[in-house]
Backbone as JSON Lines, residues from 0, in Angstrom:
{"i":0,"aa":"M","n":[104.76,230.31,167.4],"ca":[104.38,229.31,168.39],"c":[105.08,229.65,169.7]}
{"i":1,"aa":"T","n":[104.32,229.62,170.77],"ca":[104.89,229.94,172.07],"c":[105.67,228.75,172.61]}
{"i":2,"aa":"I","n":[106.47,229.04,173.6],"ca":[107.29,227.98,174.2],"c":[106.41,226.93,174.86]}
{"i":3,"aa":"S","n":[105.35,227.37,175.53],"ca":[104.49,226.4,176.19],"c":[103.78,225.51,175.18]}
{"i":4,"aa":"K","n":[103.36,226.08,174.04],"ca":[102.73,225.27,172.99],"c":[103.73,224.28,172.42]}
{"i":5,"aa":"A","n":[104.96,224.73,172.22],"ca":[106.0,223.83,171.7],"c":[106.28,222.71,172.7]}
{"i":6,"aa":"N","n":[106.33,223.05,173.98],"ca":[106.54,222.04,175.0],"c":[105.39,221.04,175.03]}
{"i":7,"aa":"E","n":[104.16,221.55,174.87],"ca":[103.0,220.65,174.85],"c":[103.08,219.68,173.67]}
{"i":8,"aa":"R","n":[103.52,220.17,172.52],"ca":[103.66,219.3,171.36],"c":[104.74,218.26,171.58]}
{"i":9,"aa":"V","n":[105.86,218.68,172.18],"ca":[106.95,217.73,172.45],"c":[106.48,216.67,173.44]}
{"i":10,"aa":"V","n":[105.76,217.09,174.47],"ca":[105.24,216.14,175.46],"c":[104.28,215.16,174.79]}
{"i":11,"aa":"A","n":[103.39,215.67,173.95],"ca":[102.43,214.8,173.27],"c":[103.16,213.81,172.35]}
{"i":12,"aa":"D","n":[104.18,214.29,171.63],"ca":[104.95,213.41,170.76],"c":[105.71,212.36,171.56]}
{"i":13,"aa":"L","n":[106.28,212.77,172.69],"ca":[107.0,211.81,173.54],"c":[106.05,210.75,174.09]}
{"i":14,"aa":"K","n":[104.87,211.17,174.51],"ca":[103.9,210.2,175.03],"c":[103.49,209.21,173.94]}
{"i":15,"aa":"L","n":[103.28,209.7,172.74],"ca":[102.93,208.83,171.62],"c":[104.06,207.85,171.31]}
{"i":16,"aa":"L","n":[105.28,208.35,171.3],"ca":[106.44,207.5,171.05],"c":[106.59,206.43,172.12]}
{"i":17,"aa":"V","n":[106.41,206.81,173.37],"ca":[106.52,205.86,174.48],"c":[105.44,204.79,174.35]}
{"i":18,"aa":"R","n":[104.21,205.21,174.07],"ca":[103.11,204.25,173.94],"c":[103.37,203.26,172.81]}
{"i":19,"aa":"D","n":[103.78,203.77,171.65],"ca":[104.06,202.9,170.51],"c":[105.21,201.95,170.8]}
{"i":20,"aa":"T","n":[106.23,202.45,171.47],"ca":[107.39,201.61,171.79],"c":[107.01,200.53,172.79]}
{"i":21,"aa":"E","n":[106.18,200.88,173.76],"ca":[105.74,199.87,174.73],"c":[104.92,198.8,174.03]}
{"i":22,"aa":"E","n":[104.08,199.18,173.09],"ca":[103.3,198.19,172.33],"c":[104.23,197.29,171.53]}
{"i":23,"aa":"L","n":[105.26,197.87,170.95],"ca":[106.24,197.08,170.19],"c":[106.96,196.1,171.1]}
{"i":24,"aa":"L","n":[107.33,196.54,172.29],"ca":[108.0,195.65,173.23],"c":[107.1,194.5,173.65]}
{"i":25,"aa":"K","n":[105.82,194.78,173.86],"ca":[104.88,193.72,174.22],"c":[104.69,192.74,173.07]}
{"i":26,"aa":"A","n":[104.64,193.25,171.85],"ca":[104.43,192.39,170.69],"c":[105.62,191.48,170.42]}
{"i":27,"aa":"T","n":[106.8,191.92,170.81],"ca":[108.0,191.13,170.54],"c":[108.5,190.41,171.79]}
{"i":28,"aa":"A","n":[107.67,190.29,172.8],"ca":[108.09,189.69,174.06],"c":[108.51,188.23,173.9]}
{"i":29,"aa":"G","n":[107.91,187.5,172.99],"ca":[108.21,186.08,172.83],"c":[109.38,185.78,171.92]}
{"i":30,"aa":"E","n":[109.97,186.79,171.32],"ca":[111.07,186.56,170.39],"c":[112.31,186.07,171.14]}
{"i":31,"aa":"A","n":[113.03,185.18,170.49],"ca":[114.22,184.59,171.1],"c":[115.47,185.26,170.52]}
{"i":32,"aa":"G","n":[116.57,184.94,171.11],"ca":[117.84,185.45,170.63],"c":[118.45,186.41,171.63]}
{"i":33,"aa":"E","n":[119.73,186.22,171.88],"ca":[120.42,187.04,172.87],"c":[120.54,188.49,172.41]}
{"i":34,"aa":"K","n":[120.87,188.68,171.15],"ca":[121.0,190.04,170.61],"c":[119.66,190.77,170.68]}
{"i":35,"aa":"F","n":[118.58,190.07,170.37],"ca":[117.25,190.67,170.4],"c":[116.88,191.09,171.82]}
{"i":36,"aa":"K","n":[117.21,190.25,172.8],"ca":[116.93,190.57,174.2],"c":[117.71,191.81,174.64]}
{"i":37,"aa":"E","n":[118.94,191.9,174.17],"ca":[119.78,193.04,174.51],"c":[119.18,194.34,173.94]}
{"i":38,"aa":"V","n":[118.72,194.27,172.7],"ca":[118.1,195.44,172.06],"c":[116.82,195.82,172.8]}
{"i":39,"aa":"R","n":[116.01,194.82,173.16],"ca":[114.78,195.09,173.9],"c":[115.07,195.78,175.23]}
{"i":40,"aa":"N","n":[116.12,195.34,175.92],"ca":[116.48,195.96,177.2],"c":[116.91,197.41,177.01]}
{"i":41,"aa":"R","n":[117.67,197.67,175.97],"ca":[118.1,199.05,175.7],"c":[116.91,199.93,175.36]}
{"i":42,"aa":"V","n":[115.99,199.4,174.57],"ca":[114.8,200.17,174.2],"c":[113.94,200.43,175.44]}
{"i":43,"aa":"A","n":[113.81,199.44,176.3],"ca":[113.03,199.62,177.53],"c":[113.64,200.71,178.41]}
{"i":44,"aa":"K","n":[114.96,200.75,178.51],"ca":[115.64,201.8,179.28],"c":[115.41,203.16,178.63]}
{"i":45,"aa":"A","n":[115.46,203.21,177.31],"ca":[115.23,204.48,176.61],"c":[113.8,204.97,176.82]}
{"i":46,"aa":"V","n":[112.85,204.06,176.84],"ca":[111.45,204.43,177.08],"c":[111.3,205.01,178.48]}
{"i":47,"aa":"E","n":[111.91,204.4,179.47],"ca":[111.84,204.92,180.83],"c":[112.47,206.31,180.91]}
{"i":48,"aa":"S","n":[113.58,206.48,180.23],"ca":[114.23,207.79,180.21],"c":[113.34,208.83,179.54]}
{"i":49,"aa":"A","n":[112.67,208.45,178.47],"ca":[111.77,209.37,177.77],"c":[110.59,209.74,178.67]}
{"i":50,"aa":"K","n":[110.08,208.79,179.43],"ca":[108.98,209.08,180.37],"c":[109.42,210.11,181.4]}
{"i":51,"aa":"E","n":[110.61,209.93,181.95],"ca":[111.11,210.86,182.95],"c":[111.31,212.25,182.35]}
{"i":52,"aa":"T","n":[111.86,212.29,181.13],"ca":[112.06,213.57,180.44],"c":[110.73,214.26,180.2]}
{"i":53,"aa":"C","n":[109.74,213.5,179.81],"ca":[108.41,214.04,179.57],"c":[107.82,214.64,180.85]}
{"i":54,"aa":"E","n":[107.94,213.94,181.94],"ca":[107.43,214.44,183.21],"c":[108.17,215.71,183.64]}
{"i":55,"aa":"D","n":[109.5,215.71,183.48],"ca":[110.29,216.89,183.83],"c":[109.9,218.09,182.98]}
{"i":56,"aa":"L","n":[109.68,217.85,181.71],"ca":[109.3,218.92,180.79],"c":[107.93,219.48,181.16]}
{"i":57,"aa":"Q","n":[107.0,218.61,181.51],"ca":[105.67,219.07,181.94],"c":[105.77,219.92,183.2]}
{"i":58,"aa":"E","n":[106.56,219.46,184.16],"ca":[106.71,220.2,185.41],"c":[107.34,221.57,185.18]}
{"i":59,"aa":"S","n":[108.39,221.62,184.35],"ca":[109.05,222.9,184.1],"c":[108.14,223.86,183.33]}
{"i":60,"aa":"T","n":[107.32,223.33,182.43],"ca":[106.38,224.17,181.7],"c":[105.34,224.77,182.65]}
{"i":61,"aa":"I","n":[104.84,223.95,183.55],"ca":[103.86,224.44,184.52],"c":[104.48,225.49,185.43]}
{"i":62,"aa":"K","n":[105.69,225.24,185.91],"ca":[106.37,226.22,186.77],"c":[106.59,227.53,186.03]}
{"i":63,"aa":"G","n":[107.01,227.44,184.77],"ca":[107.24,228.65,183.98],"c":[105.96,229.43,183.75]}
{"i":64,"aa":"A","n":[104.88,228.74,183.45],"ca":[103.6,229.4,183.22],"c":[103.12,230.08,184.5]}
{"i":65,"aa":"K","n":[103.3,229.42,185.63],"ca":[102.89,230.02,186.91],"c":[103.73,231.26,187.23]}
{"i":66,"aa":"A","n":[105.03,231.19,186.93],"ca":[105.9,232.34,187.19],"c":[105.52,233.53,186.31]}
{"i":67,"aa":"V","n":[105.23,233.26,185.04],"ca":[104.81,234.34,184.14],"c":[103.5,234.93,184.61]}
{"i":68,"aa":"D","n":[102.55,234.09,184.99],"ca":[101.25,234.57,185.47],"c":[101.41,235.45,186.7]}
{"i":69,"aa":"E","n":[102.26,235.02,187.62],"ca":[102.48,235.79,188.84],"c":[103.12,237.14,188.53]}
{"i":70,"aa":"T","n":[104.08,237.15,187.61],"ca":[104.75,238.39,187.23],"c":[103.79,239.35,186.56]}
{"i":71,"aa":"V","n":[102.98,238.84,185.65],"ca":[102.02,239.69,184.95],"c":[100.99,240.25,185.93]}
{"i":72,"aa":"R","n":[100.54,239.44,186.86],"ca":[99.55,239.92,187.83],"c":[100.14,240.95,188.79]}
{"i":73,"aa":"S","n":[101.41,240.82,189.12],"ca":[102.02,241.77,190.05],"c":[102.46,243.06,189.35]}
{"i":74,"aa":"H","n":[102.67,243.02,188.02],"ca":[103.09,244.2,187.25],"c":[102.26,244.31,185.97]}
{"i":75,"aa":"P","n":[100.97,244.59,186.08],"ca":[100.11,244.57,184.9],"c":[100.46,245.64,183.86]}
{"i":76,"aa":"Y","n":[100.74,246.87,184.31],"ca":[101.01,247.93,183.34],"c":[102.33,247.74,182.63]}
{"i":77,"aa":"E","n":[103.32,247.29,183.36],"ca":[104.61,247.02,182.72],"c":[104.46,245.89,181.7]}
{"i":78,"aa":"S","n":[103.67,244.87,182.04],"ca":[103.45,243.75,181.12],"c":[102.76,244.21,179.85]}
{"i":79,"aa":"I","n":[101.77,245.09,179.99],"ca":[101.08,245.62,178.81],"c":[102.06,246.41,177.95]}
{"i":80,"aa":"G","n":[102.89,247.21,178.57],"ca":[103.88,248.0,177.83],"c":[104.87,247.12,177.09]}
{"i":81,"aa":"I","n":[105.34,246.08,177.73],"ca":[106.29,245.17,177.08],"c":[105.61,244.44,175.92]}
{"i":82,"aa":"A","n":[104.39,243.98,176.13],"ca":[103.67,243.3,175.05],"c":[103.44,244.24,173.88]}
{"i":83,"aa":"F","n":[103.1,245.5,174.15],"ca":[102.91,246.49,173.09],"c":[104.22,246.7,172.33]}
{"i":84,"aa":"G","n":[105.32,246.84,173.05],"ca":[106.62,247.06,172.41],"c":[107.04,245.88,171.54]}
{"i":85,"aa":"V","n":[106.85,244.68,172.03],"ca":[107.2,243.49,171.25],"c":[106.32,243.4,170.01]}
{"i":86,"aa":"G","n":[105.03,243.68,170.17],"ca":[104.11,243.67,169.03],"c":[104.49,244.7,167.99]}
{"i":87,"aa":"L","n":[104.87,245.9,168.44],"ca":[105.3,246.95,167.53],"c":[106.57,246.54,166.79]}
{"i":88,"aa":"L","n":[107.52,245.97,167.49],"ca":[108.77,245.52,166.87],"c":[108.51,244.43,165.84]}
{"i":89,"aa":"V","n":[107.68,243.47,166.16],"ca":[107.33,242.4,165.21],"c":[106.62,242.99,164.0]}
{"i":90,"aa":"G","n":[105.73,243.94,164.23],"ca":[105.02,244.58,163.14],"c":[105.96,245.3,162.2]}
{"i":91,"aa":"V","n":[106.93,246.01,162.75],"ca":[107.91,246.73,161.92],"c":[108.75,245.74,161.13]}
{"i":92,"aa":"L","n":[109.19,244.69,161.76],"ca":[110.02,243.69,161.06],"c":[109.24,242.99,159.96]}
{"i":93,"aa":"V","n":[108.0,242.67,160.2],"ca":[107.18,241.97,159.21],"c":[106.86,242.89,158.04]}
{"i":94,"aa":"S","n":[106.6,244.15,158.31],"ca":[106.23,245.08,157.25],"c":[107.4,245.38,156.32]}
{"i":95,"aa":"R","n":[108.63,245.17,156.75],"ca":[109.8,245.42,155.92],"c":[109.94,244.4,154.81]}
{"i":96,"aa":"R","n":[109.4,243.24,154.97],"ca":[109.59,242.17,153.98],"c":[108.58,242.26,152.94]}
């Protein structure tokens, strides 16, 4: 799995977690109790932090993909050589097992 695919999965999981947590917060909005309110506030802060992390992760993934694309386009033959070498190395390692 590539790093960008892993990042996409993490972003998707974070978005799902945030959505579910927001639904939980809405469902428990009428609950009373000081301790419960304190927990709800902490969870709300954690959700906001997760949203920011998700956005940062998306931005860094996009920047990384653009940088790789630019490098490959500016050095196509070197990129092909490196990809061939990595593929050969992986092939040798896999065939040993």
